[in-house]
Structure formats: structure tokens, C-alpha cells
C-alpha positions as CSV (number, residue, x, y, z in Angstrom):
1,X,0.0,0.0,0.0
2,X,1.6,3.5,-1.1
3,X,2.2,5.9,2.1
4,X,-0.5,7.7,3.5
5,X,2.0,9.7,5.7
6,X,0.2,12.9,4.4
7,X,-3.2,11.5,5.8
8,X,-5.1,10.7,9.0
9,X,-6.9,7.7,9.4
10,X,-9.9,7.4,11.8
11,X,-11.3,4.1,13.1
12,X,-14.9,4.5,13.9
13,X,-16.2,1.9,16.2
14,X,-19.7,1.5,18.4
15,X,-18.2,1.4,22.0
16,X,-20.4,1.2,25.2
17,X,-21.6,2.7,28.0
18,X,-21.7,-0.4,29.9
19,X,-19.0,-2.7,29.0
20,X,-15.3,-1.9,29.2
21,X,-14.1,-4.3,26.4
22,X,-16.3,-2.9,23.6
23,X,-14.1,-0.3,22.5
24,X,-10.4,-2.4,22.9
25,X,-10.2,-3.9,19.4
26,X,-10.5,-0.6,18.2
27,X,-8.1,0.9,20.2
28,X,-5.6,-2.1,19.6
29,X,-5.9,-1.9,15.8
30,X,-5.3,1.7,15.7
31,X,-2.3,1.0,18.1
32,X,-0.9,-1.2,15.6
33,X,-1.1,1.0,12.6
34,X,0.1,4.1,14.4
35,X,3.1,2.1,15.3
36,X,3.2,1.4,11.4
37,X,3.7,5.0,10.7
38,X,1.6,4.8,7.4
39,X,-0.7,7.4,8.5
40,X,0.4,11.1,9.7
41,X,-2.3,10.6,12.3
42,X,-4.4,7.7,13.6
43,X,-7.6,8.2,15.9
44,X,-10.6,6.5,17.1
45,X,-14.0,7.5,17.3
46,X,-17.2,6.0,18.8
47,X,-20.9,5.6,18.7
48,X,-21.1,5.2,22.7
49,X,-18.0,6.1,24.0
50,X,-15.8,9.6,23.4
51,X,-14.6,10.9,21.4
52,X,-17.9,11.2,19.5
53,X,-17.9,11.4,15.7
54,X,-18.3,15.2,15.6
55,X,-15.8,15.8,18.2
56,X,-13.1,13.5,16.8
57,X,-12.7,16.0,13.9
58,X,-11.2,18.6,16.3
59,X,-8.5,15.9,16.9
60,X,-7.0,15.8,13.4
61,X,-4.9,18.2,11.6
62,X,-4.7,16.4,8.6
63,X,-6.4,18.0,5.3
64,X,-6.9,14.1,4.0
65,X,-8.9,11.9,6.4
66,X,-9.7,8.2,5.7
67,X,-12.7,6.5,7.8
68,X,-12.8,3.4,8.5
69,X,-15.7,1.8,10.0
70,X,-14.8,-0.9,12.5
71,X,-18.6,-2.7,11.9
72,X,-19.3,-6.2,10.5
73,X,-22.2,-5.0,8.1
74,X,-22.7,-2.1,6.0
75,X,-26.4,-2.1,7.4
76,X,-28.1,0.6,9.5
77,X,-25.1,2.1,11.4
78,X,-22.9,2.6,8.1
79,X,-25.2,3.5,6.0
80,X,-27.4,6.0,8.0
81,X,-25.7,6.7,11.5
82,X,-21.9,7.1,10.6
83,X,-22.7,9.5,7.6
84,X,-25.3,11.8,9.6
85,X,-22.9,12.1,12.5
86,X,-19.8,12.5,10.6
87,X,-21.1,14.8,8.3
88,X,-20.6,12.8,5.1
89,X,-22.2,13.6,1.4
90,X,-20.9,10.3,-0.1
91,X,-17.8,8.2,-0.5
92,X,-15.7,11.5,-0.9
93,X,-16.6,14.7,0.7
94,X,-14.9,18.1,0.6
95,X,-15.8,20.4,3.7
96,X,-13.6,22.9,5.5
97,X,-11.0,22.7,3.7
98,X,-10.7,18.7,4.3
99,X,-11.3,15.8,1.7
100,X,-12.5,13.3,3.6
101,X,-12.7,9.2,2.1
102,X,-15.4,7.1,3.7
103,X,-14.3,3.4,2.9
104,X,-16.4,0.4,3.3
105,X,-16.8,-1.8,6.9
106,X,-14.1,-4.4,7.6
107,X,-16.5,-6.8,8.0
108,X,-17.7,-7.2,4.2
109,X,-14.0,-7.4,3.0
110,X,-13.1,-10.5,1.2
111,X,-10.5,-11.5,4.0
112,X,-13.1,-12.1,6.7
113,X,-13.4,-15.7,5.3
114,X,-9.9,-16.3,5.9
115,X,-9.9,-15.0,9.4
116,X,-13.0,-16.9,9.9
117,X,-11.7,-20.2,8.9
118,X,-8.8,-19.3,11.1
119,X,-10.7,-18.5,14.2
120,X,-12.7,-21.4,13.8
121,X,-9.6,-24.0,13.6
122,X,-7.8,-22.1,16.5
123,X,-10.9,-22.5,19.0
124,X,-11.2,-26.4,17.9
125,X,-7.7,-27.6,17.3
126,X,-7.5,-31.4,15.9
127,X,-11.0,-31.5,15.6
128,X,-12.1,-32.8,12.1
129,X,-14.2,-30.5,9.9
130,X,-16.2,-33.3,8.4
131,X,-17.7,-33.8,11.9
132,X,-18.1,-30.0,12.6
133,X,-21.0,-27.8,12.3
134,X,-19.8,-23.9,11.9
135,X,-22.0,-21.3,13.4
136,X,-21.4,-18.0,12.4
137,X,-23.6,-15.2,14.9
138,X,-25.0,-11.8,14.2
139,X,-26.8,-9.5,16.1
140,X,-29.6,-9.0,13.6
141,X,-31.6,-6.3,13.1
142,X,-35.2,-5.1,11.1
143,X,-33.6,-1.5,10.7
144,X,-31.8,-2.3,7.5
145,X,-32.0,-5.3,5.5
146,X,-28.4,-5.1,5.0
147,X,-27.5,-5.8,8.6
148,X,-27.1,-9.9,7.9
149,X,-25.9,-9.6,4.4
150,X,-22.3,-9.7,5.5
151,X,-22.8,-12.9,7.7
152,X,-24.9,-14.8,5.1
153,X,-22.3,-13.9,2.0
154,X,-19.5,-15.4,4.5
155,X,-21.9,-18.7,5.2
156,X,-22.2,-19.1,1.6
157,X,-18.2,-18.5,0.5
158,X,-17.4,-21.1,3.1
159,X,-20.3,-23.6,2.2
160,X,-19.4,-23.5,-1.5
161,X,-15.5,-23.1,-1.0
162,X,-15.2,-26.7,-0.2
163,X,-13.8,-26.3,3.3
164,X,-15.2,-29.4,4.6
165,X,-17.3,-28.4,7.3
166,X,-20.5,-30.8,7.9
167,X,-22.5,-27.4,8.1
168,X,-22.2,-24.0,7.8
169,X,-25.1,-21.9,9.3
170,X,-26.0,-18.2,10.2
171,X,-27.8,-17.4,13.1
172,X,-28.7,-14.2,15.2
173,X,-29.6,-12.7,18.4
174,X,-32.4,-10.7,17.1
175,X,-34.2,-12.5,14.2
176,X,-34.5,-15.8,12.7
177,X,-32.6,-18.2,12.8
178,X,-32.1,-17.4,16.3
179,X,-28.7,-18.5,18.1
180,X,-30.9,-20.0,20.7
181,X,-32.1,-22.9,18.4
182,X,-28.7,-23.8,17.5
183,X,-28.8,-27.4,18.7
184,X,-32.2,-27.8,16.3
185,X,-30.2,-26.1,13.7
186,X,-27.1,-28.3,13.7
187,X,-26.4,-32.2,13.6
188,X,-22.6,-32.7,13.7
189,X,-21.1,-34.0,17.3
190,X,-19.0,-30.9,17.5
191,X,-20.2,-27.3,17.1
192,X,-18.0,-24.6,16.7
193,X,-19.4,-21.0,17.5
194,X,-17.6,-17.6,16.0
195,X,-19.2,-14.4,17.2
196,X,-19.2,-12.3,14.0
197,X,-18.7,-9.2,16.1
198,X,-16.0,-6.5,16.3
199,X,-15.4,-7.3,20.2
200,X,-15.7,-9.5,23.0
201,X,-18.3,-6.9,24.8
202,X,-21.8,-6.9,26.1
203,X,-23.3,-9.1,23.1
204,X,-20.7,-11.8,22.4
205,X,-19.3,-12.5,25.5
206,X,-21.7,-11.9,27.8
207,X,-25.3,-12.3,26.1
208,X,-24.8,-15.0,23.5
209,X,-23.5,-17.6,26.0
210,X,-26.9,-17.2,27.9
211,X,-28.8,-17.7,24.5
212,X,-26.8,-21.0,23.9
213,X,-27.4,-22.2,27.2
214,X,-23.4,-22.1,28.1
215,X,-24.3,-19.9,31.2
216,X,-27.7,-19.4,33.1
217,X,-27.0,-15.6,33.4
218,X,-25.1,-12.5,32.1
219,X,-21.6,-12.8,34.0
220,X,-19.0,-10.3,34.4
221,X,-17.2,-8.6,31.2
222,X,-14.5,-10.4,29.9
223,X,-11.8,-8.1,31.5
224,X,-13.1,-8.6,34.8
225,X,-12.2,-12.5,34.0
226,X,-9.3,-14.5,34.5
227,X,-9.9,-16.7,31.6
228,X,-11.7,-16.5,28.6
229,X,-13.7,-19.8,28.7
230,X,-12.9,-23.2,28.7
231,X,-13.9,-25.4,25.7
232,X,-15.0,-27.7,24.7
233,X,-18.4,-27.4,26.6
234,X,-20.5,-30.3,26.8
235,X,-24.3,-29.6,25.8
236,X,-26.9,-31.1,24.5
237,X,-24.9,-34.2,23.8
238,X,-22.4,-32.2,21.8
239,X,-19.2,-30.6,22.1
240,X,-19.4,-26.8,21.5
241,X,-16.4,-24.5,21.2
242,X,-17.2,-21.1,21.7
243,X,-14.4,-18.7,20.2
244,X,-13.9,-14.6,20.8
245,X,-15.2,-12.4,18.4
246,X,-13.7,-12.1,15.1
247,X,-13.2,-8.5,15.5
248,X,-10.4,-9.2,18.3
249,X,-8.2,-10.8,15.6
250,X,-4.8,-8.7,15.5
251,X,-4.9,-9.4,11.7
252,X,-7.9,-7.0,11.7
253,X,-5.6,-4.0,11.5
254,X,-4.4,-5.4,8.1
255,X,-8.0,-5.7,6.9
256,X,-8.6,-1.7,7.8
257,X,-5.5,-0.9,5.7
258,X,-6.9,-3.3,2.8
259,X,-10.2,-1.4,3.1
260,X,-8.0,2.1,2.6
261,X,-5.8,0.5,-0.4
262,X,-9.2,-0.6,-1.8
263,X,-10.6,2.8,-1.4
264,X,-7.9,4.6,-3.5
265,X,-7.7,2.0,-5.9
266,X,-11.7,2.5,-6.9
267,X,-11.5,5.9,-6.5
268,X,-8.1,6.9,-8.2
269,X,-7.1,8.8,-5.4
270,X,-4.2,11.4,-6.1
271,X,-1.3,11.9,-3.6
272,X,0.3,15.2,-5.2
273,X,-1.2,17.6,-2.9
274,X,-0.2,15.5,0.3
275,X,0.3,17.9,3.1
276,X,2.3,16.3,6.0
277,X,3.4,19.7,8.3
278,X,4.0,19.2,11.9
279,X,1.1,19.4,14.3
280,X,-0.6,22.7,15.1
281,X,-2.1,21.2,18.2
282,X,1.4,20.0,19.2
283,X,2.6,23.5,18.6
284,X,-0.3,24.6,20.8
285,X,0.2,22.1,23.5
286,X,3.8,23.2,23.9
287,X,2.8,27.0,23.9
288,X,0.7,26.4,26.6
289,X,2.8,24.5,28.9
290,X,5.6,27.3,28.3
291,X,2.9,29.6,29.6
292,X,2.4,27.5,32.9
293,X,-0.6,25.7,31.6
294,X,-0.4,22.5,33.2
295,X,-3.4,21.1,34.3
296,X,-6.0,19.5,32.6
297,X,-9.0,18.0,34.2
298,X,-7.4,15.8,37.0
299,X,-4.4,15.4,34.9
300,X,-1.2,17.6,36.3
301,X,1.7,17.8,33.7
302,X,5.3,18.7,34.6
303,X,8.2,19.4,32.4
304,X,11.4,17.4,33.4
305,X,13.6,20.1,32.0
306,X,16.2,17.2,32.2
307,X,18.5,16.9,29.0
308,X,19.6,13.4,29.5
309,X,18.4,11.4,26.4
310,X,16.9,8.5,28.9
311,X,15.2,10.6,31.1
312,X,11.7,11.5,30.6
313,X,10.6,14.8,28.7
314,X,7.3,14.8,31.0
315,X,5.7,13.6,34.3
316,X,2.3,12.9,34.5
317,X,0.1,12.7,37.7
318,X,-2.8,12.9,39.1
319,X,-3.7,16.6,40.5
320,X,-3.9,14.9,44.2
321,X,-0.7,12.9,43.7
322,X,1.5,16.0,43.1
323,X,3.0,16.0,46.1
324,X,3.1,12.3,46.9
325,X,6.7,10.5,46.8
326,X,7.2,9.1,43.4
327,X,8.2,5.5,45.2
328,X,4.8,5.1,46.3
329,X,3.4,5.5,42.6
330,X,2.9,3.2,40.0
331,X,5.2,4.4,37.1
332,X,4.1,3.8,33.3
333,X,6.0,4.6,30.2
334,X,4.0,4.3,27.1
335,X,1.2,6.8,26.2
336,X,-1.2,3.8,25.8
337,X,-1.0,3.4,29.6
338,X,-3.1,6.2,30.1
339,X,-6.0,4.5,28.1
340,X,-5.8,1.9,30.9
341,X,-5.5,4.2,33.7
342,X,-8.5,5.9,32.9
343,X,-10.4,3.1,32.1
344,X,-11.8,2.2,35.4
345,X,-12.3,4.4,38.9
346,X,-11.0,3.7,42.1
347,X,-13.2,1.0,42.8
348,X,-12.6,-0.8,39.3
349,X,-16.1,0.5,37.7
350,X,-15.7,1.2,34.2
351,X,-15.5,5.1,33.2
352,X,-17.5,5.4,29.7
353,X,-17.3,9.2,30.5
354,X,-13.7,10.0,30.4
355,X,-14.2,13.7,31.9
356,X,-15.9,12.5,34.9
357,X,-14.1,13.6,38.1
358,X,-13.5,10.1,39.0
359,X,-10.0,9.4,37.7
360,X,-8.3,7.1,39.8
361,X,-4.8,8.0,41.9
362,X,-1.6,6.3,42.5
363,X,0.3,6.4,39.2
364,X,3.0,8.3,37.3
365,X,3.1,8.7,33.4
366,X,6.6,9.3,32.3
367,X,7.1,10.2,28.5
368,X,9.7,11.0,26.2
369,X,8.5,13.4,23.9
370,X,5.7,16.1,22.8
371,X,4.2,13.3,20.6
372,X,3.7,10.8,23.2
373,X,2.3,13.5,25.6
374,X,-0.3,14.8,23.1
375,X,-1.4,11.1,22.5
376,X,-1.6,10.4,26.3
377,X,-3.9,13.2,27.1
378,X,-5.9,12.3,24.0
379,X,-6.4,9.1,25.7
380,X,-7.0,10.9,29.2
381,X,-9.4,13.4,27.4
382,X,-10.1,12.4,24.1
383,X,-10.5,15.4,21.5
384,X,-10.0,18.1,24.4
385,X,-6.8,19.3,22.9
386,X,-8.3,19.9,19.8
387,X,-11.5,21.3,21.1
388,X,-9.4,23.8,23.4
389,X,-7.3,25.0,20.4
390,X,-10.2,25.1,17.8
391,X,-11.9,27.6,20.2
392,X,-8.6,29.5,20.9
393,X,-8.3,30.2,17.4
394,X,-12.1,30.8,16.9
395,X,-13.1,27.9,14.8
396,X,-14.9,25.7,17.4
397,X,-18.4,25.2,15.8
398,X,-20.7,24.2,18.9
399,X,-23.9,22.1,18.0
400,X,-27.2,23.5,19.5
401,X,-29.1,20.7,21.7
402,X,-31.9,20.6,19.7
403,X,-30.0,20.4,16.5
404,X,-28.4,17.0,18.3
405,X,-31.8,15.6,19.3
406,X,-33.6,16.7,16.2
407,X,-31.4,14.4,13.9
408,X,-31.6,11.1,15.8
409,X,-33.2,8.2,14.3
410,X,-34.1,4.5,15.2
411,X,-35.0,4.4,18.8
412,X,-33.8,8.0,20.0
413,X,-35.8,9.5,17.0
414,X,-38.2,11.1,19.9
415,X,-35.7,12.5,21.7
416,X,-36.6,16.0,21.0
417,X,-39.7,15.5,22.6
418,X,-38.9,17.4,25.7
419,X,-39.6,20.9,26.2
420,X,-37.0,23.8,27.1
421,X,-37.2,23.5,30.8
422,X,-36.9,19.8,30.6
423,X,-33.8,20.1,28.4
424,X,-31.9,22.4,30.6
425,X,-32.9,20.7,33.7
426,X,-31.3,17.5,32.2
427,X,-28.2,19.1,31.4
428,X,-27.9,20.3,34.9
429,X,-28.5,16.9,36.4
430,X,-26.9,14.7,34.1
431,X,-23.7,16.9,33.6
432,X,-23.0,17.9,37.1
433,X,-19.3,19.5,37.6
434,X,-18.9,17.2,41.0
435,X,-20.4,14.1,40.4
436,X,-20.5,13.7,36.3
437,X,-18.5,15.5,34.3
438,X,-16.0,18.5,34.4
439,X,-16.7,19.8,30.8
440,X,-17.5,23.2,30.3
441,X,-20.7,23.6,27.9
442,X,-20.0,25.5,24.9
443,X,-23.0,24.9,23.0
444,X,-26.6,26.5,23.0
445,X,-30.3,25.1,23.2
446,X,-31.0,26.0,20.0
447,X,-29.7,28.6,17.3
448,X,-31.6,31.7,19.4
449,X,-31.5,30.7,22.9
450,X,-29.1,29.3,25.7
451,X,-29.5,26.9,28.2
452,X,-31.0,28.0,31.3
453,X,-31.8,27.2,34.9
454,X,-29.7,24.3,36.6
455,X,-27.7,24.3,33.1
456,X,-26.2,27.6,33.5
457,X,-23.6,26.2,36.4
458,X,-22.2,24.2,33.1
459,X,-21.7,27.4,31.0
460,X,-19.3,29.8,30.7
461,X,-15.5,30.5,32.3
462,X,-17.0,29.7,35.7
463,X,-18.2,26.1,35.0
464,X,-15.9,23.2,35.2
465,X,-12.6,21.9,36.9
466,X,-11.1,24.8,35.0
467,X,-12.7,27.7,36.8
468,X,-10.3,30.4,38.1
469,X,-7.4,28.4,37.1
470,X,-5.0,30.1,35.0
471,X,-3.0,27.0,34.9
472,X,-5.7,25.0,33.1
473,X,-6.2,24.0,29.7
474,X,-10.2,23.6,29.7
475,X,-12.2,20.7,29.1
476,X,-15.1,21.6,26.7
477,X,-18.3,20.2,25.4
478,X,-19.2,21.2,22.1
479,X,-22.1,18.7,21.8
480,X,-24.2,16.6,24.1
481,X,-23.1,13.4,24.8
482,X,-25.2,10.0,24.1
483,X,-25.7,10.0,27.8
484,X,-27.9,13.1,27.1
485,X,-29.5,11.6,24.0
486,X,-30.7,8.5,26.4
487,X,-32.1,10.7,29.1
488,X,-33.9,12.9,26.7
489,X,-35.6,9.8,25.1
490,X,-36.8,9.0,28.6
491,X,-38.5,12.2,29.3
492,X,-39.9,12.5,25.9
493,X,-41.5,9.0,26.1
494,X,-42.6,10.1,29.6
495,X,-44.2,13.0,27.9
496,X,-46.1,11.0,25.5
497,X,-47.4,8.3,27.7
498,X,-48.7,11.4,30.1
499,X,-50.9,12.5,27.5
């Protein structure tokens, strides 16, 4: 594949507000591609986690952007939600001086067949394929007819490809044929079940085992378990082998790159006008530090000032650990460690809102360059540096709450059915500084009026953790998060039912 050192790659995942493992594969594939240095920038964004699809653009300096959906099918999300949220007009979008290439989702790439066969052989080694039924499990939905097509295509390819399985069938969680009926749909003594999901998250690791009958109730998340699961499991007089989700395969990073390459070939992309200048956001960060602005959220940054090559250039700590003896803190040295540090709180509970005032203490992160610092802060507070810089230069475009609620579809399409008072009350309650979120809101209620009531505590220079601190880099909120959308939907539903 030709070099894309001038361009940014954005990998879009679903994410979760409940399961800490849903976004993990997307991040890991991004790490792998970032380390290969094939792109100038590599970022992730999510439907249910931070940064959102609107915010992620604020993290990107490059004028050329490739977007690859880390989704299994080209159904509802890839054809409706992602284009809407990412403001795409087609495969190639020109907007705000940038050229955005929207690639196909990973799940429909031809190489997925090879990964499926590899995963089936890994989970059931030495088990004859001729005595094995292969079940590929998907979610299923009535929102888009293409949601099951990727799985059906794989079943057809494997069945007709002469790969030797006794049976190859597709099953789903929410539409027929149902995965719960696996024992009626198969006849071989061995059954290999491969979840055609991106992550070992809520559905593939917790829900489907219950539907199969492997578990009586939804258990812990994978990251809270010591082992994946022991295979085989004897059920219904058969040996069942349950694999991890196909999206966790490390070679999925290659599939992401394949989709970029295929896009270039299909659309005859020209690389002549490439821009590979240094990151303006990194320069802004360096300037802020030079001005003494060394706090962002609950993170304190110290420039070591040591010229020894092996010494760290930056040392990060929790603001409440600044005066703590280093020997009592657990020391990390990689930017990605920030992602793990911020994943759970002191009690080990998942932190879906990274700007919540619940960042755990007891760590020290030593980094060797400004680039590493910028990446680590991106993991602590996604898109925060980009939004702060955009506000400083006057290019930040906050999205009114009504605009956000008004563009929702699917189960959230009624979210805008709340009145103005309810909208401001939701913000005040769901975004409270002390317990919910440290961000300062910069979006209005609509094009003509600001938020009011309890929501005013989140607006202006006096709001958020950066209040009154000249040494702070602000945490801004340019658009309400999905937690607000969910809360609005609930209130709107109550309004409807009360009529």
C-alpha cells in the first residue's frame, strides 16, 4: 500500500456505556497501525464512547482523512448513522478545507473469510471439520436489510468453498434463525460458534453464551475474568467450542488497511497535493505548557527539564498526587497506559465518561516526547486538546442541543420531544461538575437561545474544573453526549405516555 504519511486515519467503532471491552479492539488496531507510521495521524471515535464522531474531527490536523468503520455489516449504522454523525455526503466529502474518504466497513472485506476459518481452527484444534458444524453468529436487526448480508455472504463463501465443514449456518440474536435454536439447526457432534462481532463485549461475551445455554445469566465482562472460557463445553449431547469475537483478531488491522487500499484503487485517489506539516495542536500544547498551563481535568503535567536522552521529558500525575513520593506511585512509560489508567475508577468500575471527576490516583506516567504527551492526553481526555485549540483560534462550531436531538433516528428519534425547561434540567442533572462531568458546555439550547436554569452551572468561564485556574487547559463540550440523548428519550417517552 502506498504511504499515507500526509493523511489521517479515523477508525470508527460502536463502543459501549456499559462494557469496558467493547472499544478495546478498535483501540488496539489503531495502536498497531499508528506504530507502523503509515499515516500522519491515527484516531478512534465511537457511537457510544468518547470521542464522538463530531468531536473527533477536532483532533485531526490533516487535510486528507480516511474513515474506516470497524463494523461488521454495511447496514443501519454504516449507511445511516455514521454518514449523518460524520457529516458525509458520499464516498468523498469536501468540507472545511478537508477531503474525507469514507471506506467500506471491515466486515464485508473478502479477507474476513480467511480470518473466520483461522478462528474456527484455533478454537477447536485437531477437531475434524467433517464432524463439525460451524455457526457464525450476528446481532440481527429490522432497521436495515443489509445488517445480516455480511454474515450470509460468509456462510455462502465457506459452504461453497469446499472447506470441509459438515454444516455452515448463520444465526442471530434478534431475528431468525435464532442462535438459541443452535441445537435444532445443527447435527454434527462438534459445534464451533464464532461471534461475527467486533469485540468481546456485552453481546458476544455476555449475552450470546446465555442464549446458547452455556451460562444461566449474564456474567462479568471479559476484562474482569481470569480466563476467556474453557472449551469444549458439553451441551445437548454435543461438544460446543465458543470462540472470541472475530474483530479481536490482530490481523483485523490489516483488513482496515486493505479497505483504505481498496478505496484508493476504486476512486483513483491522487496523492500529489499531500500536506505533511507538523501538528499545529502539538505546537499549541507546547505553547500552553510554556505559559504554565499544565493542568487538564484531573491530570497534572510537569516538564522534567532534564537533557539526558534516557530521562522522561514529561511526567504526568493525578492532581491530588502531585506532592506524593514517586516511590509510592506505580510508574508507566507508554502513552497507551493513559487509556488503561482512565478505563476504570478507584472501585474498578468502568468509566464511560472520561471527563467524569473519577480518575483514579496512584500512578505516574513518564513520557519522552511532546508527541507521546499529546497522545496520552488524547487517551485521558479524547479530543480535548483539539477542542481547546479550535476555541482559541475561533474555529470551534458547537452544536445546539435541539440540532443534536433533532437528527436522531431509530429508537432515539423521539428524543427531541422534551420542552426547553426539561432540556436545561437534564443538562444540569446529568452533567453536574462535582459528580458527573468536568467539561464546560459551549453549546446553546438552539440557534436563538442559551441553556437556562440549573444548566447555567455548566456554562461560561466559571464552570468546570478549570474554574479560576490560569494554569488549566479547558475541557470543553461542543455537543451533548449520548448520555443526554438517552436521558432525553426517556423523558420524551414519559411526556408521550402522560398525555
